[in-house]
FIKOL-263329 format. One record per residue: residue in one letter; x, y, z of N, C-alpha, C in turn. Coordinates in steps of 0.05 Angstrom, whole numbers, padded with zeros to 5 digits, always signed. Layout:
! residues N
aXYZXYZXYZ ...
//
This chain:
! residues 295
x+00017-00024+00000+00000+00000+00000+00018+00025+00000 x+00006+00048-00002+00022+00072-00004+00012+00094+00016 x+00031+00110+00024+00025+00135+00038+00047+00154+00034 x+00045+00177+00046+00066+00197+00044+00081+00202+00070 x+00079+00182+00088+00091+00185+00114+00121+00179+00114 x+00134+00183+00137+00162+00178+00139+00168+00148+00140 x+00193+00141+00132+00201+00113+00134+00202+00105+00163 x+00192+00080+00170+00193+00072+00197+00221+00069+00207 x+00225+00074+00233+00251+00072+00246+00253+00045+00259 x+00272+00028+00250+00274+00001+00261+00294-00001+00283 x+00306+00021+00292+00328+00020+00311+00318+00016+00340 x+00292+00019+00345+00282+00017+00372+00267-00009+00377 x+00272-00030+00361+00259-00055+00364+00266-00067+00392 x+00246-00076+00407+00251-00088+00433+00262-00116+00431 x+00271-00126+00454+00283-00152+00455+00265-00174+00445 x+00239-00174+00453+00221-00195+00445+00218-00197+00415 x+00218-00174+00401+00215-00173+00372+00240-00185+00359 x+00263-00177+00368+00288-00188+00356+00290-00218+00361 x+00282-00227+00384+00283-00256+00390+00263-00271+00372 x+00240-00259+00367+00220-00273+00350+00231-00275+00322 x+00243-00254+00311+00253-00255+00283+00277-00274+00282 x+00292-00278+00304+00314-00296+00304+00305-00325+00301 x+00280-00330+00308+00268-00357+00303+00257-00358+00275 x+00275-00360+00256+00267-00358+00228+00252-00383+00219 x+00232-00380+00201+00216-00403+00192+00230-00418+00170 x+00220-00442+00165+00226-00457+00141+00207-00446+00119 x+00217-00443+00095+00201-00434+00072+00196-00457+00054 x+00171-00462+00048+00163-00484+00030+00144-00474+00009 x+00141-00490-00012+00121-00484-00033+00105-00509-00039 x+00079-00506-00044+00062-00528-00052+00045-00518-00075 x+00039-00536-00094+00022-00529-00116-00007-00536-00110 x-00024-00517-00113-00053-00521-00108-00068-00513-00133 x-00080-00532-00146-00095-00526-00171-00078-00511-00191 x-00053-00519-00193-00035-00507-00213-00022-00481-00205 x-00026-00472-00181-00015-00447-00171+00005-00452-00148 x+00028-00441-00149+00048-00444-00128+00040-00428-00104 x+00038-00441-00081+00030-00429-00056+00054-00430-00037 x+00061-00407-00026+00085-00405-00009+00077-00406+00021 x+00094-00420+00037+00088-00424+00066+00113-00416+00082 x+00108-00408+00107+00128-00405+00127+00120-00424+00150 x+00139-00439+00161+00132-00460+00180+00151-00458+00204 x+00139-00461+00228+00154-00462+00253+00145-00485+00270 x+00162-00496+00287+00154-00515+00307+00156-00544+00297 x+00152-00562+00316+00154-00591+00311+00129-00601+00298 x+00132-00618+00278+00109-00629+00264+00093-00648+00281 x+00103-00657+00303+00088-00674+00321+00067-00659+00338 x+00070-00632+00338+00051-00616+00354+00025-00610+00339 x+00004-00602+00354-00021-00594+00341-00016-00571+00322 x-00033-00569+00301-00029-00549+00280-00043-00523+00284 x-00030-00502+00276-00041-00475+00276-00034-00462+00249 x-00054-00453+00234-00050-00440+00208-00058-00411+00211 x-00040-00393+00202-00045-00364+00204-00049-00353+00176 x-00071-00338+00173-00079-00328+00146-00080-00297+00147 x-00065-00285+00130-00063-00255+00128-00088-00243+00116 x-00089-00216+00117-00110-00201+00104-00104-00195+00075 x-00122-00180+00063-00119-00173+00035-00095-00155+00029 x-00080-00161+00008-00056-00146+00000-00033-00150+00019 x-00036-00168+00039-00015-00173+00058+00000-00199+00050 x+00013-00212+00069+00028-00236+00064+00035-00250+00090 x+00048-00274+00088+00053-00290+00111+00073-00276+00130 x+00090-00258+00120+00109-00244+00137+00096-00227+00158 x+00070-00221+00155+00056-00205+00176+00056-00221+00203 x+00061-00247+00202+00060-00264+00226+00088-00271+00236 x+00109-00260+00224+00137-00268+00231+00143-00263+00261 x+00132-00242+00272+00137-00235+00300+00116-00247+00319 x+00096-00260+00308+00075-00273+00324+00078-00303+00326 x+00083-00316+00303+00084-00345+00302+00104-00357+00321 x+00128-00346+00325+00147-00360+00343+00137-00363+00372 x+00118-00347+00381+00107-00349+00407+00091-00375+00411 x+00084-00388+00389+00068-00412+00390+00084-00437+00382 x+00108-00434+00373+00123-00456+00361+00132-00477+00381 x+00132-00471+00407+00140-00491+00427+00118-00512+00430 x+00093-00505+00424+00071-00523+00429+00054-00529+00404 x+00058-00515+00383+00043-00519+00358+00062-00521+00334 x+00053-00535+00314+00065-00533+00288+00051-00510+00274 x+00065-00488+00269+00053-00464+00259+00059-00461+00229 x+00039-00456+00213+00042-00451+00184+00028-00425+00178 x+00043-00407+00166+00032-00382+00155+00033-00384+00125 x+00011-00378+00112+00008-00382+00083+00006-00355+00069 x+00018-00354+00045+00013-00333+00026-00010-00343+00008 x-00033-00332+00010-00055-00339-00008-00047-00331-00036 x-00059-00345-00056-00053-00338-00084-00059-00309-00088 x-00041-00296-00105-00044-00268-00110-00031-00251-00088 x-00017-00263-00069-00005-00249-00047+00024-00259-00042 x+00040-00241-00031+00067-00249-00022+00083-00263-00044 x+00094-00286-00037+00111-00301-00055+00097-00324-00068 x+00070-00324-00067+00054-00344-00081+00049-00335-00109 x+00040-00354-00126+00034-00347-00154+00008-00332-00156 x+00003-00322-00181-00022-00307-00187-00040-00325-00204 x-00066-00320-00202-00086-00336-00217-00103-00318-00235 x-00118-00330-00253-00136-00315-00269-00160-00305-00253 x-00169-00321-00234-00192-00313-00218-00187-00321-00189 x-00198-00305-00171-00195-00310-00142-00223-00311-00130 x-00227-00329-00111-00251-00328-00095-00245-00342-00068 x-00263-00339-00049-00258-00349-00022-00256-00379-00021 x-00271-00393-00038-00269-00423-00038-00241-00432-00047 x-00229-00417-00066-00202-00424-00074-00183-00419-00051 x-00186-00397-00038-00168-00391-00015-00172-00410+00008 x-00197-00418+00013-00202-00438+00034-00188-00464+00028 x-00189-00472+00003-00175-00497-00006-00145-00494-00001 x-00134-00470-00007-00105-00465-00003-00098-00466+00027 x-00115-00457+00044-00110-00458+00073-00107-00487+00082 x-00125-00504+00073-00124-00532+00081-00100-00546+00069 x-00094-00539+00043-00070-00551+00030-00045-00542+00044 x-00044-00517+00053-00020-00507+00067-00016-00523+00093 x-00037-00529+00107-00034-00544+00132-00021-00571+00126 x-00031-00585+00106-00020-00612+00100+00009-00609+00091 x+00014-00591+00072+00041-00588+00061+00061-00579+00083 x+00051-00564+00102+00068-00554+00124+00073-00574+00146 x+00063-00598+00143+00069-00619+00162+00050-00622+00185 x+00026-00610+00182+00005-00614+00202-00011-00639+00196 x-00011-00658+00215-00024-00683+00209-00053-00685+00217 x-00060-00670+00238-00088-00671+00248-00103-00646+00240 x-00127-00643+00249-00143-00618+00243-00130-00594+00257 x-00124-00573+00241-00112-00549+00253-00132-00529+00263 x-00124-00511+00280-00138-00487+00285-00129-00467+00264 x-00148-00453+00251-00141-00434+00230-00149-00406+00240 x-00131-00387+00236-00134-00360+00246-00132-00341+00222 x-00153-00324+00218-00152-00306+00195-00158-00277+00203 x-00142-00259+00193-00145-00230+00199-00159-00216+00176 x-00179-00200+00182-00192-00183+00162-00202-00200+00138 x-00192-00195+00114-00201-00212+00091-00194-00241+00096 x-00172-00246+00110-00166-00273+00118-00187-00286+00135 x-00202-00269+00150-00225-00280+00165-00246-00292+00147 x-00250-00279+00123-00269-00291+00104-00259-00318+00094 x-00233-00321+00089-00222-00346+00080-00225-00367+00101 x-00219-00360+00126-00222-00379+00148-00251-00387+00153 x-00269-00368+00152-00298-00374+00154-00307-00392+00132 x-00298-00387+00107-00305-00404+00085-00295-00432+00089 x-00270-00434+00099-00259-00461+00105-00276-00475+00126 x-00286-00460+00146-00303-00472+00166-00330-00480+00156 x-00340-00467+00135-00365-00475+00122-00361-00499+00104 x-00340-00498+00088-00337-00518+00067-00320-00542+00075 x-00304-00539+00096-00286-00560+00105-00285-00562+00135 x-00307-00556+00148-00308-00555+00177-00299-00580+00191 x-00305-00603+00180-00297-00628+00193-00267-00633+00193 x-00253-00617+00178-00223-00619+00177-00209-00599+00194 x-00225-00583+00210-00213-00562+00226-00218-00568+00256 x-00199-00559+00273-00202-00560+00302-00214-00534+00312 x-00216-00514+00295-00229-00489+00303-00221-00467+00284 x-00237-00445+00284-00233-00422+00266-00234-00397+00283 x-00214-00380+00280-00212-00355+00295-00212-00332+00274 x-00231-00314+00277-00234-00292+00259-00226-00266+00273 x-00208-00251+00262-00197-00227+00274-00208-00202+00260 x-00226-00188+00273-00236-00162+00265-00247-00161+00236 x-00262-00181+00229-00275-00181+00202-00304-00171+00207 x-00312-00150+00194-00339-00139+00199-00361-00156+00188 x-00385-00152+00198-00408-00169+00193-00422-00164+00167 x-00427-00138+00161-00445-00131+00139-00431-00118+00115 x-00405-00116+00116-00390-00104+00094-00372-00124+00081 x-00363-00117+00057-00343-00134+00044-00316-00128+00057 x-00296-00144+00052-00269-00139+00064-00260-00111+00060 x-00250-00097+00080-00242-00069+00078-00221-00065+00057 x-00203-00084+00053-00182-00081+00033-00194-00079+00005 x-00216-00095+00000-00230-00093-00026-00241-00065-00030 x-00254-00055-00010-00267-00029-00013-00246-00007-00017 x-00224-00009-00002-00203+00012-00005-00191+00013-00033 x-00187-00010-00045-00175-00010-00072-00196-00001-00092 x-00221-00006-00088-00241+00003-00107-00243+00034-00107 x-00239+00046-00084-00241+00075-00082-00218+00089-00094 x-00195+00076-00097-00172+00089-00108-00157+00072-00128 x-00170+00063-00149-00156+00047-00169-00134+00064-00183 x-00111+00051-00187-00089+00065-00199-00070+00044-00211 x-00053+00051-00230-00033+00032-00240-00014+00024-00218 x-00002+00001-00221+00018-00008-00202+00042+00011-00201 x+00048+00021-00177+00071+00039-00174+00097+00024-00174 x+00118+00035-00186+00145+00025-00185+00162+00046-00172 x+00177+00039-00151+00194+00057-00137+00223+00052-00145 x+00238+00073-00146+00266+00071-00155+00283+00055-00136 x+00277+00056-00110+00292+00041-00090+00274+00027-00071 x+00284+00007-00057+00269-00007-00036+00261+00013-00014 x+00280+00031-00007+00274+00050+00015+00251+00068+00008 x+00249+00076-00017+00226+00093-00026+00200+00078-00023 x+00200+00053-00030+00176+00037-00027+00168+00033+00002 x+00188+00027+00019+00183+00023+00047+00171+00048+00059 x+00180+00071+00051+00170+00097+00061+00141+00101+00054 x+00130+00088+00033+00103+00091+00025+00084+00071+00037 x+00094+00053+00054+00077+00032+00065+00056+00043+00084 x+00032+00033+00081+00011+00038+00100-00009+00015+00099 x-00031+00017+00113-00050-00005+00114-00077+00004+00102 x-00093-00016+00095-00121-00011+00086-00139-00027+00105 x-00157-00015+00119-00160+00014+00122-00135+00026+00137 x-00131+00051+00133-00108+00064+00145-00110+00063+00176 x-00087+00058+00188-00085+00056+00217-00063+00075+00226 x-00070+00093+00244-00051+00114+00252-00028+00103+00269 x-00034+00083+00286-00013+00072+00304-00002+00047+00293 x+00023+00047+00285+00038+00024+00275+00065+00024+00290 x+00072+00002+00303+00098+00000+00315+00119+00001+00293 x+00137+00020+00293+00154+00025+00270+00172+00002+00262 x+00182-00013+00282+00200-00035+00275+00185-00058+00262 x+00159-00062+00269+00142-00082+00256+00135-00073+00228 x+00127-00047+00226+00119-00037+00199+00142-00039+00179 x+00166-00033+00188+00188-00034+00169+00194-00063+00161 x+00194-00082+00180+00198-00110+00172+00178-00119+00152 x+00153-00113+00157+00132-00122+00138+00134-00108+00112 x+00139-00082+00112+00141-00066+00087+00163-00077+00069 x+00186-00083+00081+00208-00093+00065+00201-00119+00050 x+00185-00136+00063+00178-00161+00051+00153-00159+00034 x+00141-00136+00033+00117-00131+00016+00125-00123-00013 x+00150-00118-00017+00160-00108-00043+00178-00128-00057 x+00177-00128-00084+00195-00145-00099+00208-00128-00121 x+00232-00136-00129+00246-00122-00149+00234-00128-00177 x+00228-00107-00192+00217-00110-00219+00233-00092-00237 x+00227-00093-00263+00241-00075-00282+00236-00046-00274 x+00258-00032-00270+00256-00004-00263+00256+00002-00233 x+00256-00019-00216+00256-00013-00187+00242-00034-00171 x+00224-00025-00153+00211-00042-00134+00181-00037-00135 x+00165-00058-00131+00136-00055-00131+00123-00075-00112 x+00098-00070-00104+00084-00087-00085+00079-00115-00097 x+00080-00135-00080+00077-00163-00089+00049-00171-00096 x+00029-00159-00083+00002-00170-00086-00009-00164-00115 x-00026-00182-00124-00039-00179-00150-00064-00161-00147 x-00065-00138-00159-00088-00120-00155-00114-00131-00167 x-00112-00152-00182-00137-00165-00193-00151-00183-00173 x-00139-00187-00150-00150-00207-00131-00174-00196-00116 x-00181-00171-00118-00204-00160-00105-00229-00166-00120 x-00251-00174-00107-00275-00182-00121-00299-00185-00102 x-00320-00197-00112-00344-00201-00097-00340-00222-00075 x-00351-00218-00052-00349-00237-00030-00376-00240-00016 x-00382-00264-00006-00405-00267+00011-00401-00251+00036 x-00422-00240+00047-00420-00226+00072-00415-00245+00095 x-00400-00235+00115-00394-00252+00138-00420-00261+00151 x-00441-00244+00150-00467-00251+00161-00478-00276+00149 x-00472-00281+00123-00482-00304+00109-00465-00329+00116 x-00440-00326+00122-00422-00348+00127-00425-00360+00155 x-00427-00342+00175-00425-00351+00203-00446-00372+00211 x-00471-00369+00203-00490-00390+00211-00485-00418+00200 x-00468-00419+00179-00463-00445+00167-00436-00457+00175 x-00423-00445+00195-00397-00456+00204-00402-00485+00215 x-00383-00502+00209-00385-00530+00218-00361-00537+00236 x-00351-00518+00251-00330-00523+00270-00333-00503+00292 x-00319-00507+00315-00320-00486+00336-00306-00462+00326 x-00312-00439+00338-00302-00414+00327-00300-00393+00349 x-00286-00372+00343-00283-00349+00361-00279-00324+00344 x-00287-00301+00356-00282-00275+00343-00264-00259+00361 x-00243-00248+00350-00227-00227+00364-00234-00200+00351 x-00243-00182+00368-00249-00155+00358-00229-00135+00370 x-00220-00117+00353-00202-00096+00362-00218-00073+00373 x-00210-00062+00395-00225-00040+00408-00230-00017+00389 x-00210-00011+00372-00213+00012+00353-00212+00001+00325 x-00223-00023+00321-00224-00035+00294-00250-00031+00280 x-00258-00051+00265-00282-00050+00248-00306-00064+00259 x-00304-00075+00284-00326-00090+00296-00333-00077+00322 x-00351-00057+00322-00359-00044+00347-00375-00063+00365 x-00378-00056+00390-00392-00075+00409-00419-00085+00399 x-00435-00067+00388-00462-00076+00379-00459-00097+00357 x-00441-00094+00339-00437-00113+00318-00426-00139+00329 x-00408-00137+00349-00397-00161+00362-00420-00178+00375 x-00439-00164+00386-00462-00178+00398-00478-00193+00377 x-00481-00181+00353-00495-00194+00331-00479-00219+00322 x-00453-00215+00320-00436-00238+00311-00438-00261+00331 x-00438-00254+00357-00440-00275+00377-00465-00292+00373 x-00487-00279+00365-00512-00294+00361-00510-00312+00336 x-00493-00306+00317-00491-00322+00293-00470-00344+00294 x-00451-00341+00313-00430-00361+00316-00442-00386+00329 x-00428-00409+00327-00436-00433+00342-00440-00427+00371 x-00458-00441+00384-00464-00437+00412-00438-00439+00429 x-00435-00419+00447-00412-00419+00465-00387-00407+00453 x-00388-00398+00428-00364-00386+00416-00357-00360+00429 x-00333-00356+00438-00326-00331+00452-00321-00308+00433 x-00328-00284+00442-00321-00259+00429-00301-00244+00448 x-00277-00240+00438-00255-00231+00455-00246-00203+00445 x-00245-00184+00463-00236-00157+00455-00206-00154+00459 x-00192-00142+00440-00164-00135+00442-00162-00106+00449 x-00156-00099+00474-00157-00071+00482-00136-00054+00469 x-00145-00029+00463-00127-00008+00451-00115-00017+00425 x-00128-00035+00411-00117-00045+00385-00133-00033+00362 x-00120-00027+00340-00133-00020+00316-00140-00044+00300 x-00149-00040+00275-00158-00062+00259-00136-00083+00254 x-00111-00074+00254-00089-00092+00249-00074-00096+00275 x-00083-00114+00293-00071-00115+00320-00043-00126+00320 x-00035-00141+00300-00007-00150+00299+00012-00128+00293 x+00002-00104+00286+00019-00081+00280+00020-00061+00303 x+00001-00062+00321+00001-00043+00343-00001-00055+00371 x-00013-00079+00373-00016-00093+00399-00010-00123+00395 x+00013-00130+00386+00019-00158+00380+00020-00176+00405 x+00030-00166+00427+00032-00183+00451+00005-00189+00463 x-00013-00169+00466-00040-00177+00474-00054-00196+00455 x-00049-00194+00429-00060-00213+00410-00049-00241+00416 x-00023-00243+00420-00011-00269+00427-00023-00280+00452 x-00025-00264+00473-00036-00273+00499-00065-00283+00495 x-00081-00269+00481-00109-00277+00477-00111-00303+00462 x-00095-00306+00441-00096-00330+00424-00085-00354+00440 x-00064-00350+00455-00053-00371+00472-00075-00381+00492 x-00088-00362+00504-00109-00369+00524-00131-00385+00510 x-00140-00376+00487-00161-00390+00473-00152-00419+00465 x-00128-00421+00455-00119-00448+00447-00117-00467+00471 x-00108-00456+00494-00107-00472+00518-00134-00482+00526 x-00154-00464+00525-00181-00471+00533-00193-00492+00514 x-00187-00489+00488-00197-00508+00469-00184-00535+00472 x-00158-00535+00479-00144-00560+00483-00155-00575+00508 x-00162-00560+00528-00172-00572+00553-00201-00581+00550 x-00216-00569+00532-00244-00576+00529-00248-00602+00514 x-00270-00615+00519-00277-00639+00504-00289-00629+00478 x-00278-00639+00454-00289-00629+00428-00319-00635+00426 
//
């Protein structure tokens, strides 16, 4: 994405962030319906599976500082959906295709049993679709700040400002233009820089964003998906995100009985960029409760 703000300063990264990035993932590729899908993997394959799904125009690197917190107890796989990151591009994109990629990523990443799948924003649509179409193959679905009655915010943002793909003369120029859709004022600068650097690829004439701008399209509303979920589920809502309390109450009524709705305090729509440690704590607590519960 683009903005006119200053380049993030990476010199103030705290110890926990540096330690997380030092736990570098294995990078794998799997072919799904003729398209190369890229994965990042952490942890022992003997552990229960956790699949992390990014939002629209994002990529698996958005989880680099989050996934290592789970690697001691989970086999963690972060996927680049087709049209994103280091995965291939397709002629057409839809949520059923991405849901299939999520399940294929789990298998290719060494997860043997049903995984818990976690999706942020547009990734929440992919996770919900997986729960509707492949629920028997999942241990649970976690949706992070995906609104109930609107299409994914990344889709709407790109429709409002269509433009040719920008090419920047240097990587640094591209990094300086990084922002989010929807725009979020608070971004921890060391995280923003790490993600921005991995969001760009070298092309003729300079550097450009990795995502395929054609991947935005029509989506079923979350309201239509949630009643058809065939696995246990949970919603994480950011305090300053796209799911206000009244909407969260509606979502709770549509989720399977007993599904928790968990607030991430002081977080914007992209909690891994401004409140990553509360996100980790909340997800760890949920996974522990699900592990202890009788399915």
